[in-house]
Structures are given as C-alpha cells and as structure tokens.
N, C-alpha and C positions, 0 to 999 in steps of 0.2 A: 180422758180415759173412756174407751168404748165399753159400753155395759151390755151391748147386745139387746136381748129381749127381756132381760131381768127386770122385774118390777123394782121400785125404790125400796119396798120393804124387804124383798129378798136380797137386794144388793146390800142394804144395811146389815142384814143378818149374816151374810157371807163375810163382809168386812169384820163384823163383830167376832165371828168364829175365828177368823185369821188373827185378830188381835189377841184373843185369849191364848192362842197357840204361840204367838210370836212375841208378845209384850208382857201380858199379865203373868205368864208362867215364870217369869223371872222375879216376880214379886212374892213376898211371903203371904201366906193366906190372910193374915191379919190386915194387911194393907188392901188386898184385893176385895175383901168383904166388909170393910169398915162400914158401920151402920150409921154412926153419928159423928158430928163434928164437935169437938171439945169446946165448951164455953169459955174456958180460960184463954186469954190472949197469949200467944207464944208460938214456937216452932211447930208444936204438935197440931195446933188449930190451922196453921198455914198449910202444912202438908195434907191435912184432911180435906181442906178446900181444893187443893190441887187434885187429890184423888177423886173428889166428888164432881168437879167440873170437867177434868181432863181425862184421867184414867178410866173412869166409869163409862165415858161416852165416845171417846175417840175410836174410830174415824167418823162417827155419825155427827156431822155438823149441826143437824137439826136437833139432836139430843143436847148438844152444848148450848144451842140457842134457847131451848126450853129451860134448861137449868138456869141460864142467866136470866131469863124472863121471870122465872119463878122468884128470883131475888129482886126483881124490879130494879135491875142495874141500868145505868145510863148508857145507851149504845153510842159508840164513837162513830162519827161520820165526818166526811170532809177533812178539814185541816186537823181535826182531833185524831183521826185515824191515820193520817199521813206518816207520822213517825214510825208506824209499825208495818209499813208496806215493804215487802221483801225485795231483794234485788232480782231474785229469780222470778220467772213468769208465774202468775198465779191465776186460778179460776175464780176462787171466792176468798173473801177475807172479811171477818167480823171482829169487832172489838167492844168491850164494855169497861166502864169505870165504876168502881164501888168503894165504899168506905166501911171499914170494919175496926171497931174499937178505936176510932179516931185516925186510922191509917189508911192511905190510898192504895188500892190494888188495881191492876189492869189485867183483864183477861182477854186473850186473842185466840182466834181459831181460823185456820186457812187450809185450803187445798191448793197445792202448787206442784210445779215440776221440781225435780231433784235439783238442789243448788250445787255449787262448785264443790263444797266440802263433801257432800254425799258422792259426787261423781269421782272424786279422788279416792275416797276410802272404799267405795264399792262400785267400780266401773260397770258391773253388770246391771246396776240400777240407774244408770245415767239417763234412761228414757222413762223412768218410773214416775208415777204421780204419787205424791205424798199428802198426808193430813197431819197438821201440827196443831197442838193446843199448848198455849203457854200462859203462865200466871206470873206477872211481875209483882214483887212483893217488897216490903221494906227490908233493907239490908242491915238490920239492927243485930241479929244474932246468926251470922252465917255458919259458924261452926256447929251450932245446935241444929239448925235447919238441915245441914249436910248430914249430920248424925241421923236425923229422922228419915231422910231419904235412903242413906246407906242401910239402916236397919230394915226398911221396907223391901229394898231390892235383895238384901241378903248377902251382899258382897261389896268390897270396895269398888270404886269406879274403875272401869277397864282402862280409861285413859284420862289424864288431866294435862292441861296446858294453859299457857297464858295467851289470851287474845287481847292485846293492848294492855289495858289496866284491869282486865277481868280474868279471873281464874275460872276455867271451865272444867267440869267433872262430867264424864260421859260414860253411860253404860250401853252396850250394843248387844243385840240379839239378832241372829239371822237364820232363816229357814230356806227352803228350796225356792220360794217366790216371794218371801216377805223380809223386810229389814226394818228393824225398830230401834229407836234411840230413846233413852231418858237422860236428860241433862240438867245440870245445876250451874248457873252462871253467877258467880260471886264477885262483884266489882270491888276494887280497892279504892274507888273514888267516893269520898263522903257524899252522902245524899243520894247517890245512884241506887236504883232498885236492883235487887237480885232477881233471878228468873228461874223458874222451874218449867221444863218443857217435855212434852212426849210427842214423838213423831213415828208414823208408820208409812212405809213405802211398799208398794206392791208392783211387781212387774206387770206390764201390760200384756194382755192375752190377744 
C-alpha cells in the first residue's frame, strides 16, 4: 500500500481512527474499553485476551508485537510459523505461542492482500490491503465463547456457514473506504483450536 509522505506515526493514527469508525463502533462500550483481563479461566478471560491483543491494536502490527512482547511469548519462526501462512499474498506475518492456565494459545498478526472470500463478498475491495489479528484458543466451551463475542458486538452474527468441519460466525461492517470483519471459527473436530479474528481492509488511495 502506498503511504505517500505520511510518517509511520501518522499512518498508524490514521488507521486507528478508521478502525474506531469501522470496527469498534460495532462493539458495545464495555468490550471496547475493557481495562482488565479476568483472572479466572474461561470464555470471559479468552475474549478479554482477544480484545487486548487484537481489537485494541489492529491495524497497528507494531502495537500487537509490543503487546505480545510484554507477555514474553515465544515468537513463531520458520516451520513453527508455516501452518499459519495464508494462501493470499502477504507483506508481513508474525506469530506467537503462549500458555495460559495450562492451555496453549496461538496469536498471529499479518498484513496481506484481500483473499478470495473478501473479493467475492466485496469486489470493491479486491485490490485492498488488509490487516488481520487472530487468536487460536482451546475449543472447550465454544457456545459460551460465542456468547461472549455476541454480547460484545451487540447482535447475532450477520452470517454463519460451515467451512468443512468448522462453523464460522461472521460480523461485517462497511463504510465508504473501509471494510471490517470479526469472526469466530468453531471446529467440530476434537482437539482442534477455535479462532477469534478481526480484519480491517482499506481501499488503496
């Protein structure tokens, strides 16, 4: 994406303002302004981590890196990162592994071109560059975790479908030059991780 003469700081601020208009406005104020992560293990703690690492920082990859670094998480490189490489072309991809209350979590963040699903749903954004932050979590209580996300967004998912053995719940918000998604992927396969993700696409200028 061409950023012209904008500095990194001003670019990040611009993206952040766009995100507030395009993504966080669909969240209730409690989710957007959560101050703490619950200490007790469970869906509320998982959603709070997604809010802290993804919703509060996207599309600022540096901010996500700082948040992961604060937690001293193990960065994924090489073969460890390979399973999370997208099919669409990407500019940057980062990943981290951490454990919480004995469970493994995977945090990824990337900047990439629009994938085929975005191109089909919103052809106007076929040439857009997007930023996605995703948190892969234990799939032990998918209904309760979906409930946390639904309460935060303030409405049921706009769309839901089966992607193989995974049920996908998706919320979409579109403005003049921004397109955002929040999604929950709940696999039906035992042992597979569920995934919370947030994506923001902006038209090239």
